C-alpha positions in Angstrom: 399.9 62.1 82.0 401.7 59.1 83.6 405.1 58.2 82.4 406.4 54.7 82.2 408.4 53.4 85.3 411.4 52.7 83.0 411.6 56.4 82.1 411.5 57.4 85.8 414.2 54.9 86.7 416.3 56.1 83.8 416.0 59.7 85.0 417.0 58.7 88.5 420.0 56.7 87.1 421.1 59.8 85.1 420.7 62.0 88.2 422.8 59.6 90.3 425.4 59.4 87.5 425.6 63.2 87.5 426.4 62.9 91.2 429.0 60.3 90.7 430.7 62.4 88.0 430.6 65.4 90.4 432.1 63.2 93.2 434.9 62.1 90.8 435.7 65.7 89.9 435.9 66.6 93.6 438.2 63.5 94.2 440.5 64.6 91.4 440.5 68.2 92.6 441.4 67.0 96.1 444.2 64.8 94.6 445.7 67.8 92.8 445.4 69.9 96.0 447.3 67.2 97.9 450.0 67.2 95.2 450.5 70.9 95.8 451.8 70.2 99.3 449.9 73.2 100.6 451.6 75.6 98.2 448.9 78.0 97.2 450.9 79.2 94.2 451.4 75.6 92.8 450.1 74.6 89.4 448.5 71.6 91.1 446.5 73.9 93.4 445.5 76.0 90.4 444.2 72.9 88.6 442.4 71.9 91.8 440.7 75.3 92.1 439.7 75.3 88.4 438.2 71.8 88.6 436.3 72.6 91.8 435.4 76.2 91.2 434.7 76.3 87.5 433.6 72.8 86.7 432.4 70.9 89.8 430.2 73.5 91.5 428.8 75.6 88.7 428.3 72.9 86.0 427.6 69.7 88.0 425.9 71.2 91.0 423.9 74.1 89.6 423.6 74.3 85.8 423.1 70.7 84.8 420.7 69.8 87.7 418.5 72.9 87.0 418.6 72.2 83.3 417.6 68.5 83.7 414.9 69.3 86.2 413.4 71.9 83.8 413.7 69.5 80.8 412.1 66.6 82.8 409.5 69.0 84.2 410.4 68.2 87.8 409.2 70.4 90.6 411.9 72.9 91.8 411.2 72.1 95.5 411.7 69.0 97.6 409.9 69.7 100.8 406.9 67.3 100.9 403.5 68.9 100.5 401.9 66.4 102.9 403.3 63.6 105.0 406.9 62.6 105.5 407.9 66.0 106.9 409.5 64.4 109.9 411.6 62.3 107.6 412.7 65.3 105.6 413.7 67.1 108.8 415.6 64.1 110.0 417.5 63.8 106.7 418.4 67.5 106.9 419.6 67.3 110.5 421.6 64.1 109.9 423.2 65.7 106.8 424.2 68.8 108.8 425.6 66.7 111.7 427.5 64.3 109.5 428.7 67.0 107.2 430.0 69.2 110.0 430.9 66.7 112.6 434.6 67.5 112.8 434.1 71.2 112.9 431.4 70.9 115.6 433.7 68.5 117.5 436.5 71.1 117.4 434.1 73.8 118.7 433.0 71.6 121.6 436.7 70.8 122.6 437.4 74.5 122.9 435.6 76.8 125.3 432.2 76.8 123.6 431.3 80.2 122.3 427.7 80.7 121.1 428.7 83.5 118.7 431.4 81.4 117.1 429.0 78.6 116.7 426.4 80.9 115.0 429.1 82.2 112.6 430.2 78.6 111.9 426.6 77.5 111.3 425.9 80.3 108.9 429.1 79.9 107.0 428.6 76.1 106.8 425.1 76.5 105.5 426.2 79.1 102.9 428.8 76.7 101.7 426.1 74.0 101.2 423.7 76.2 99.2 425.0 74.9 95.9 424.1 71.3 96.9 420.4 72.3 96.7 420.0 72.0 92.9 421.9 68.7 92.7 420.2 66.9 95.6 416.9 68.6 96.4 415.8 69.5 92.9 417.3 66.7 90.8 418.1 63.6 92.8 415.3 63.7 95.4 412.5 64.7 93.0 413.6 62.1 90.4 413.8 59.5 93.1 410.3 60.4 94.3 408.9 60.0 90.7 
């Protein structure tokens, strides 16, 4: 059963809109964190944590993307079944390098320790796990459609 191109474009637009709203929540959260002046007990820091930890990540990165992908009957994976695998690997490597450039640069400026790098790599990847539903399941698969 083939859907109309307009419906696919509309889904992709809604997926990107979800990402834009998520980005705005993170921007507002960072703004409140900056207002706190580094005071962990500040009301601003509490608001920042609530926006990020209870609204941004759970709702806009996990719950809504999984719900929309189920509603739109999108596959829950993004790795290509055939072809374009090298492009997928390139996107993942580029994302990791760009997303962790400053941390990797700091590691390289110090005496490079393989164990510290492995710990950094694992912690960085665990932090990025919530991105999977938003990007890989919702945005990438709706863009492919």
